C-alpha positions as CSV (number, residue, x, y, z in Angstrom):
1,M,95.0,-23.8,82.9
2,S,94.6,-27.0,84.9
3,G,92.2,-29.8,84.2
4,M,90.5,-30.4,80.9
5,L,88.1,-28.3,78.8
6,Y,85.2,-29.9,76.9
7,L,83.3,-28.9,73.9
8,I,80.0,-30.8,73.7
9,S,78.0,-31.2,70.5
10,A,74.8,-32.8,69.6
11,Y,73.9,-30.7,66.6
12,C,76.2,-27.7,66.1
13,M,79.4,-29.7,65.4
14,R,80.2,-26.8,63.1
15,A,80.3,-24.4,66.0
16,G,81.9,-26.9,68.4
17,I,84.7,-27.7,65.9
18,S,85.4,-24.0,65.1
19,A,85.3,-23.1,68.8
20,G,87.8,-25.9,69.5
21,K,90.2,-24.7,66.8
22,R,90.0,-21.2,68.2
23,L,90.8,-22.5,71.7
24,W,93.6,-24.6,70.3
25,D,95.1,-21.6,68.5
26,A,95.0,-19.7,71.8
27,G,97.2,-22.3,73.4
28,I,94.6,-24.5,75.1
29,R,95.7,-28.0,74.4
30,D,93.9,-30.0,77.2
31,L,90.5,-30.3,75.6
32,L,88.1,-33.0,74.6
33,I,85.0,-33.0,72.4
34,L,82.1,-35.1,73.4
35,E,79.7,-36.0,70.5
36,A,76.3,-37.3,71.4
37,T,75.7,-39.2,68.1
38,D,77.6,-41.9,66.2
39,R,79.0,-39.5,63.6
40,V,80.6,-36.1,63.2
41,G,78.8,-33.4,61.4
42,G,75.5,-32.6,63.2
43,R,73.0,-31.5,60.6
44,M,75.6,-31.3,57.9
45,H,74.8,-34.9,56.9
46,K,75.2,-36.7,53.7
47,H,73.0,-39.8,53.0
48,N,73.2,-42.3,50.3
49,F,69.9,-42.3,48.4
50,G,69.4,-43.9,45.0
51,G,73.1,-44.4,44.5
52,I,74.1,-40.8,45.2
53,N,75.1,-39.0,48.4
54,V,72.5,-36.3,49.0
55,E,72.6,-33.6,51.7
56,I,69.7,-34.2,54.1
57,G,70.6,-31.1,56.2
58,A,72.6,-28.0,55.2
59,N,73.1,-27.9,51.5
60,W,73.9,-24.3,50.3
61,V,76.8,-21.9,50.8
62,E,74.4,-18.9,51.2
63,G,76.0,-15.6,50.5
64,V,78.6,-15.7,47.7
65,G,79.9,-12.9,45.4
66,G,79.7,-9.9,47.7
67,D,82.2,-7.5,48.9
68,K,83.0,-9.6,52.0
69,M,84.1,-13.2,51.8
70,N,81.8,-15.8,53.3
71,P,84.2,-17.9,55.5
72,I,82.7,-21.1,54.2
73,W,83.1,-20.3,50.6
74,P,87.0,-20.7,50.2
75,M,86.9,-24.0,52.1
76,V,84.2,-25.3,49.7
77,N,85.4,-23.9,46.4
78,S,89.1,-23.5,46.7
79,T,90.6,-25.7,49.5
80,L,88.4,-28.8,49.3
81,K,87.1,-28.1,45.8
82,L,83.7,-29.6,46.5
83,R,81.3,-29.7,43.5
84,N,78.9,-26.9,43.8
85,F,76.4,-25.1,41.5
86,R,74.9,-21.7,41.6
87,S,71.1,-21.9,42.2
88,D,69.0,-19.9,39.8
89,F,66.1,-19.2,42.2
90,D,64.8,-16.3,40.2
91,S,63.8,-18.4,37.2
92,V,61.0,-20.1,39.2
93,V,58.6,-17.4,37.9
94,G,58.2,-19.5,34.8
95,N,57.7,-22.7,36.7
96,V,54.7,-22.1,39.0
97,Y,52.0,-24.8,38.6
98,K,48.3,-24.4,39.3
99,E,46.7,-26.6,41.9
100,N,45.0,-28.7,39.3
101,G,47.7,-28.6,36.7
102,G,49.2,-26.3,34.1
103,L,51.5,-23.4,34.5
104,Y,50.6,-19.9,35.6
105,D,51.4,-17.2,33.0
106,E,54.9,-16.0,33.8
107,D,53.9,-12.3,33.6
108,Y,51.1,-13.0,36.0
109,V,53.6,-14.5,38.5
110,Q,56.2,-11.8,37.9
111,K,53.6,-9.0,38.7
112,R,52.9,-10.7,42.1
113,M,56.6,-11.0,42.7
114,D,57.1,-7.4,42.0
115,R,54.3,-6.5,44.3
116,A,55.8,-8.6,47.0
117,Y,59.2,-6.8,46.5
118,E,57.3,-3.5,46.8
119,V,55.6,-4.4,50.0
120,E,58.8,-5.9,51.3
121,G,60.5,-2.6,50.7
122,L,57.9,-0.8,52.7
123,G,58.7,-3.1,55.6
124,G,62.4,-2.3,55.3
125,K,61.7,1.4,55.3
126,L,59.4,1.0,58.3
127,S,62.1,-0.9,60.3
128,K,64.6,1.9,59.7
129,L,62.2,4.3,61.4
130,M,61.8,2.0,64.4
131,D,64.0,2.1,67.5
132,P,67.1,0.0,66.7
133,S,66.7,-1.9,69.9
134,G,63.6,-3.7,68.5
135,K,61.2,-2.6,71.2
136,D,58.7,-1.6,68.6
137,D,59.0,-4.8,66.7
138,I,55.9,-5.9,64.7
139,S,54.9,-8.8,62.4
140,I,54.7,-8.8,58.7
141,M,51.0,-9.0,58.8
142,A,50.8,-6.0,61.1
143,M,53.1,-4.1,58.8
144,Q,50.9,-4.9,55.8
145,R,47.8,-3.8,57.7
146,L,49.5,-0.6,58.8
147,F,50.2,0.4,55.2
148,N,47.0,-1.1,53.9
149,Q,49.2,-3.0,51.5
150,Y,48.6,-6.7,50.8
151,V,50.2,-9.3,48.7
152,E,48.2,-11.9,46.8
153,Y,50.3,-15.0,47.3
154,L,50.1,-17.9,44.9
155,F,52.0,-20.1,47.4
156,Q,53.0,-20.0,51.0
157,Q,55.1,-22.2,53.2
158,A,53.6,-23.7,56.3
159,E,54.8,-21.0,58.7
160,R,52.3,-18.3,59.6
161,P,53.4,-14.7,58.8
162,G,53.3,-13.6,62.4
163,V,57.0,-12.9,62.7
164,A,59.0,-9.7,63.1
165,A,59.0,-7.1,60.4
166,G,62.0,-5.3,61.7
167,H,64.1,-8.4,62.1
168,G,62.6,-10.0,59.2
169,A,59.6,-11.3,57.8
170,G,60.5,-13.0,54.6
171,L,57.5,-12.4,52.4
172,L,56.7,-16.0,51.4
173,H,56.1,-15.3,47.8
174,L,57.8,-17.0,44.9
175,R,61.2,-15.4,45.4
176,L,62.9,-18.7,45.9
177,R,66.1,-17.4,47.4
178,V,63.9,-16.5,50.4
179,L,62.9,-20.2,50.4
180,R,66.2,-21.1,52.0
181,A,65.1,-18.9,54.9
182,A,61.5,-20.0,54.7
183,A,61.2,-21.4,58.2
184,R,63.1,-18.4,59.6
185,D,60.7,-16.0,57.8
186,K,63.2,-13.2,57.4
187,S,62.7,-9.8,55.7
188,A,64.5,-7.4,53.4
189,E,65.8,-5.5,56.4
190,Y,67.4,-8.6,57.9
191,Q,69.3,-10.4,55.3
192,P,72.0,-12.7,56.8
193,N,73.7,-13.3,53.5
194,A,73.7,-9.6,52.4
195,D,77.2,-9.1,53.7
196,F,78.6,-11.9,51.6
197,G,76.6,-11.6,48.4
198,E,73.3,-12.6,46.8
199,D,74.4,-15.8,45.2
200,N,73.7,-19.2,46.8
201,N,75.7,-22.3,45.8
202,F,74.3,-25.8,46.1
203,V,77.0,-28.3,47.3
204,A,76.6,-31.6,45.4
205,D,79.8,-33.6,46.2
206,Q,80.0,-37.3,47.1
207,R,82.4,-36.4,50.0
208,G,79.6,-34.4,51.5
209,F,79.2,-30.8,52.7
210,E,80.3,-32.1,56.1
211,S,83.8,-32.3,54.7
212,I,84.4,-28.7,55.9
213,I,84.0,-29.8,59.5
214,H,86.6,-32.5,59.1
215,Y,88.9,-30.0,57.4
216,V,88.6,-27.5,60.2
217,G,89.0,-30.2,62.8
218,S,92.0,-31.8,61.2
219,S,94.2,-28.9,62.3
220,Y,94.0,-30.1,65.9
221,L,92.1,-33.4,66.1
222,N,93.1,-37.0,65.1
223,T,91.9,-38.0,61.7
224,D,91.8,-41.3,59.7
225,N,93.4,-42.0,56.4
226,N,90.5,-40.3,54.6
227,G,90.9,-37.1,56.6
228,N,87.8,-37.7,58.7
229,I,87.8,-36.9,62.4
230,A,88.5,-40.1,64.4
231,D,88.6,-38.9,68.0
232,R,86.5,-40.6,70.7
233,R,82.8,-39.7,71.0
234,V,80.5,-40.5,73.9
235,L,76.9,-39.8,74.9
236,L,76.1,-36.6,76.9
237,N,73.5,-36.8,79.6
238,Q,74.1,-34.4,82.5
239,I,76.2,-31.4,83.4
240,T,77.0,-30.5,87.0
241,Y,78.7,-27.2,87.6
242,N,79.8,-24.9,90.4
243,N,82.4,-22.2,91.0
244,Y,85.3,-24.6,90.9
245,G,84.6,-26.7,87.8
246,V,82.2,-28.9,86.0
247,V,81.4,-32.6,85.7
248,V,79.9,-34.0,82.6
249,T,78.1,-37.3,83.0
250,T,77.2,-39.4,79.9
251,E,74.6,-42.0,79.1
252,D,77.1,-44.8,79.3
253,G,77.8,-43.9,83.0
254,S,81.1,-42.1,82.4
255,S,82.0,-38.8,84.1
256,Y,84.5,-36.2,83.1
257,G,85.7,-33.4,85.2
258,A,86.8,-30.1,83.7
259,D,87.5,-26.5,84.5
260,Y,85.1,-25.2,81.8
261,V,82.5,-26.7,79.4
262,M,81.1,-25.3,76.2
263,V,77.7,-26.6,75.1
264,S,77.1,-26.6,71.4
265,T,73.8,-28.5,71.1
266,S,71.0,-27.1,69.1
267,L,68.5,-24.7,70.6
268,G,65.9,-27.4,70.3
269,V,67.9,-29.7,72.5
270,L,68.3,-26.9,75.1
271,Q,64.6,-26.6,75.1
272,S,64.1,-30.3,75.7
273,D,65.1,-32.4,78.8
274,L,67.9,-34.3,77.1
275,I,70.6,-32.5,79.1
276,K,70.0,-32.0,82.8
277,F,71.9,-29.1,84.4
278,K,72.7,-29.3,88.1
279,P,71.9,-26.9,89.5
280,Q,69.2,-25.9,87.1
281,L,70.1,-23.0,84.8
282,P,69.1,-19.6,86.3
283,F,65.7,-18.1,85.4
284,W,67.1,-15.4,83.1
285,K,68.9,-18.1,81.0
286,T,66.0,-20.5,80.9
287,I,63.6,-17.6,79.7
288,A,66.1,-16.6,77.0
289,I,66.3,-20.2,75.7
290,Y,62.5,-20.4,75.4
291,R,62.1,-17.0,73.9
292,F,63.4,-18.3,70.6
293,D,61.7,-20.8,68.2
294,M,63.1,-23.8,66.5
295,G,62.1,-24.1,62.9
296,V,61.6,-27.3,61.0
297,Y,62.8,-27.6,57.4
298,T,62.4,-31.1,55.9
299,K,63.9,-32.1,52.5
300,I,62.0,-35.1,51.1
301,F,63.9,-37.1,48.4
302,L,62.0,-39.2,45.8
303,K,63.4,-41.5,43.2
304,F,61.6,-42.5,40.0
305,P,62.2,-45.1,37.4
306,M,62.4,-42.4,34.7
307,R,62.4,-38.6,34.4
308,F,59.0,-37.1,33.5
309,W,59.5,-33.5,34.6
310,P,61.0,-30.7,32.4
311,V,64.7,-30.0,32.6
312,G,67.1,-27.5,31.1
313,E,68.0,-23.9,31.7
314,G,65.7,-22.2,34.2
315,K,63.9,-25.5,35.1
316,Q,65.8,-26.5,38.3
317,F,63.1,-25.2,40.7
318,F,59.3,-25.4,40.4
319,V,56.4,-24.7,42.6
320,Y,53.1,-26.3,43.3
321,A,50.7,-23.5,44.3
322,S,48.3,-25.4,46.5
323,S,45.5,-23.7,48.4
324,R,46.6,-25.7,51.4
325,R,49.4,-23.8,53.1
326,G,52.8,-25.4,52.7
327,Y,51.6,-28.6,51.0
328,Y,54.4,-30.1,48.9
329,G,55.1,-26.7,47.4
330,M,58.8,-26.3,46.6
331,W,60.4,-28.8,44.2
332,Q,63.9,-29.1,42.9
333,S,65.3,-31.3,40.1
334,F,68.7,-32.9,40.5
335,E,69.3,-33.4,36.8
336,K,72.0,-30.7,36.7
337,E,73.8,-31.9,39.8
338,Y,73.3,-35.7,39.3
339,P,72.4,-36.3,35.6
340,G,70.3,-39.5,35.2
341,A,69.7,-40.0,38.9
342,N,65.9,-39.4,38.4
343,V,65.6,-37.8,41.9
344,L,63.4,-35.0,42.9
345,L,63.6,-33.0,46.1
346,V,60.5,-31.4,47.7
347,T,60.8,-29.2,50.8
348,V,58.2,-28.8,53.5
349,T,58.4,-26.7,56.7
350,D,57.0,-26.1,60.1
351,D,53.5,-27.7,60.6
352,E,53.6,-29.7,57.4
353,A,57.1,-31.0,58.3
354,R,56.0,-32.1,61.7
355,R,52.9,-33.8,60.3
356,I,54.9,-35.7,57.7
357,E,57.6,-36.8,60.2
358,Q,54.8,-38.5,62.2
359,Q,53.3,-40.5,59.3
360,P,54.6,-43.6,57.5
361,D,56.9,-42.9,54.5
362,N,54.6,-44.8,52.1
363,T,51.9,-42.3,53.0
364,T,54.2,-39.4,52.3
365,M,55.3,-41.0,49.0
366,A,51.6,-41.4,47.9
367,E,50.8,-37.8,48.8
368,A,53.8,-36.4,47.0
369,V,53.2,-38.5,43.8
370,A,49.6,-37.4,43.8
371,V,50.7,-33.8,43.8
372,L,53.0,-34.4,40.9
373,R,50.2,-36.1,38.9
374,R,48.1,-33.0,39.5
375,M,50.9,-30.8,38.4
376,F,51.5,-32.8,35.2
377,P,48.0,-34.1,34.2
378,D,49.1,-34.8,30.6
379,V,52.1,-36.9,31.7
380,D,52.2,-40.5,32.7
381,V,53.8,-40.0,36.2
382,P,55.1,-43.3,37.5
383,D,55.1,-44.4,41.1
384,A,58.2,-43.5,43.0
385,T,60.5,-46.4,43.7
386,D,62.1,-45.0,46.9
387,I,61.8,-42.1,49.4
388,Y,63.8,-40.7,52.2
389,V,62.4,-38.4,54.8
390,P,64.8,-36.9,57.4
391,R,63.3,-36.4,60.8
392,W,65.2,-33.6,62.4
393,W,62.3,-32.6,64.7
394,S,61.7,-36.1,66.0
395,N,65.4,-36.8,66.6
396,R,66.2,-36.1,70.3
397,F,69.7,-34.9,69.4
398,Y,68.4,-32.1,67.2
399,K,64.7,-31.3,67.8
400,G,64.4,-29.2,64.7
401,S,66.4,-27.6,61.9
402,Y,67.6,-24.1,63.1
403,S,66.6,-21.3,65.3
404,N,64.2,-18.5,64.5
405,W,63.5,-15.0,65.8
406,P,60.1,-14.4,67.3
407,I,58.5,-10.9,67.5
408,G,60.1,-8.6,70.0
409,V,63.4,-10.4,70.3
410,N,66.6,-8.4,69.7
411,R,70.3,-8.4,70.6
412,Y,69.5,-8.3,74.3
413,E,68.0,-11.8,74.2
414,Y,70.7,-13.0,71.9
415,D,73.3,-11.8,74.4
416,Q,71.5,-13.7,77.1
417,L,71.3,-16.8,74.9
418,R,75.0,-16.9,74.4
419,A,76.0,-15.7,77.9
420,P,77.9,-18.2,80.0
421,V,76.5,-19.4,83.3
422,G,79.5,-19.7,85.6
423,R,81.8,-22.1,83.9
424,V,79.2,-23.4,81.4
425,Y,79.5,-21.7,78.0
426,F,77.2,-21.9,75.1
427,T,77.6,-21.8,71.3
428,G,75.8,-22.8,68.1
429,E,74.1,-21.1,65.2
430,H,71.4,-19.9,67.6
431,T,74.0,-17.7,69.4
432,S,74.9,-15.9,66.1
433,E,73.1,-12.5,66.2
434,H,73.4,-11.8,62.5
435,Y,73.7,-15.2,60.8
436,N,71.6,-17.6,62.9
437,G,70.5,-20.6,61.0
438,Y,73.3,-20.6,58.5
439,V,76.4,-22.7,58.2
440,H,78.6,-19.6,58.3
441,G,76.6,-18.5,61.3
442,A,77.5,-21.7,63.2
443,Y,81.1,-21.4,62.2
444,L,81.4,-17.8,63.3
445,A,79.4,-18.4,66.5
446,G,82.0,-21.0,67.6
447,I,84.8,-18.5,67.2
448,D,82.8,-15.8,69.0
449,S,82.0,-18.1,71.9
450,A,85.6,-19.3,72.2
451,D,86.7,-15.7,72.4
452,I,84.3,-15.1,75.3
453,M,85.8,-18.1,77.1
454,I,89.4,-17.1,76.2
455,N,88.7,-13.6,77.6
456,R,87.5,-15.1,80.9
457,V,90.2,-17.7,81.2
458,F,93.2,-15.6,80.3
459,K,92.1,-12.0,80.8
460,N,89.6,-12.4,83.6
461,Q,87.1,-10.4,81.5
462,E,83.5,-11.3,82.2
463,F,80.9,-11.4,79.4
464,K,78.2,-8.7,79.8
465,V,74.8,-8.4,78.3
466,R,73.9,-5.1,76.5
467,G,70.9,-3.2,77.7
468,K,67.7,-4.2,75.9
469,Y,66.7,-0.7,74.7
470,D,70.0,1.1,74.4
471,N,73.7,0.4,73.8
472,H,75.0,0.6,77.3
473,V,76.1,-2.5,79.3
474,E,73.5,-3.5,81.8
475,V,73.8,-7.0,83.1
476,N,76.7,-9.2,84.2
477,C,75.9,-12.9,83.5
478,S,79.1,-14.6,84.5
C-alpha cells in the first residue's frame, strides 16, 4: 500500500489504538495516529484529586466471571495487575435514604426491586415475541402500559424512560449494576455484559485505567521510559477525501495526505461541527449519525475533612431518593479503595449532568452537601474542602459520555454508522452493535473497523449494510 494511513482520535483512543494494532498486525506499517487533545486516553482519564488518582471517565471492567472472557479483564487483572475491586451493587437495598433523612426499610426496598425485576422480565419476554429486526420497537413506558404493569420507583436517574424495550430499557430502580448503564437505559433483553459475566470490577490504581491503552499501543508505537505512548499528536480540523485519497488538515495548519483515514472520535463530536468533511458526508451517513443519542454521565468528586458516612461491608453504595428526578441520587464511598481519603463520589446523568456542567463548582458543592445533610440529619456534616466536576458534555473533543440507542434503531442503523464513506472509515464505541458505551465495546469496535478496512485494502471486499427488516444484504456503502 502506498502513502500513509491515519487513525484519528478525539475520544475513542481505545478504539483507535486497538484498530491501529490490528492494522499493524496485518502488515500495515505506514500509519500515523493524530490525537486531538494533549494526552492519550480519551475518556479513560485519571485525575489527581485530594492526593489520589481517581477515574473521571471509564472506571469499571463491566462483565467479569462469565463463560466468555471480557478482553479487557486479563489486561487489567493479570498483565498489568491494576488494583481492582468487585462492586457489590446489590447491597444498596439496605442503603436507600429518604428525601428528608433516615433509611427506608430494607424489605420495603427489596419488594420494589423484586417488582422491578418482574416487570423487567415481562419486557424481555415481549421483546422475544417482536420481530428481531426491531421494527416493532417500543419504549419501557409503552411496555408497562401494554401490560398494565407499573413500578413504584423510589429513585430515578435524570433520563426519561422513553427508550426501547426490545433493545433495552433499564428499569431505573435500585438495582445498581444497572446504574452503570443508567444513561444508556438498557433492559434485561439487551445486556452488553451478559456474555462476559455479571460481576463489575472497579479499577482503583494510581497508574490509571488508561494504562491498558498504553499497553496495547506499546506493541507498535513509541513509548517513554514509563511505558506511556510518546508518539506525536496534533489537532484535527478538516478531512478532505475523494476516490484517490484523503487529506487531513489540523488546527495548527498542517496537512497530511493518506490513502485511507479512520475517524475514531466520539459520536458527540461527529454530531458537532468540530470536524468538517469535504465534500460533506452523504445524506444516509449524516442521518445515521444523528439517529443516535449521546448520553451524559458525570462523576462528581467531593473531599471532606473527615468521614461522617457509614462504611463497612455492604456500605459502599447508597442512594438519595429525591422526588426530583436524578438529583444527586447515586453515591459511592471510596473507603474500601482509598482508606482515609475521605472522598465521596456522586453520579448524575443527562439533564442534571448538563445543568451542573453549566454552573459554578461552588454551587454544585453547596447543593451536594445540602443533600448529604438531609440524608444524615443526626450527623454534623462538615463543608466539603474540595470538588471536581468533569465536563464531558461541554468539552468540544467529547460532547458527552457514550452513545445511546433511541427507539426504533437496530443493526441497520449501526451498520450505517460504522460503514465507510469512500476512503473514510469510522470506529468507536458507538460502532459496536452489542457493546456500545463500554470499554470492551470500544476495544472490539476498533478491531472490527480495522478488519473492514483490511478487507477493502487487501481483498477488495466492500462493506455492505444489512437490510433493515431482514437478514439479507441490501445497501453498498463503499
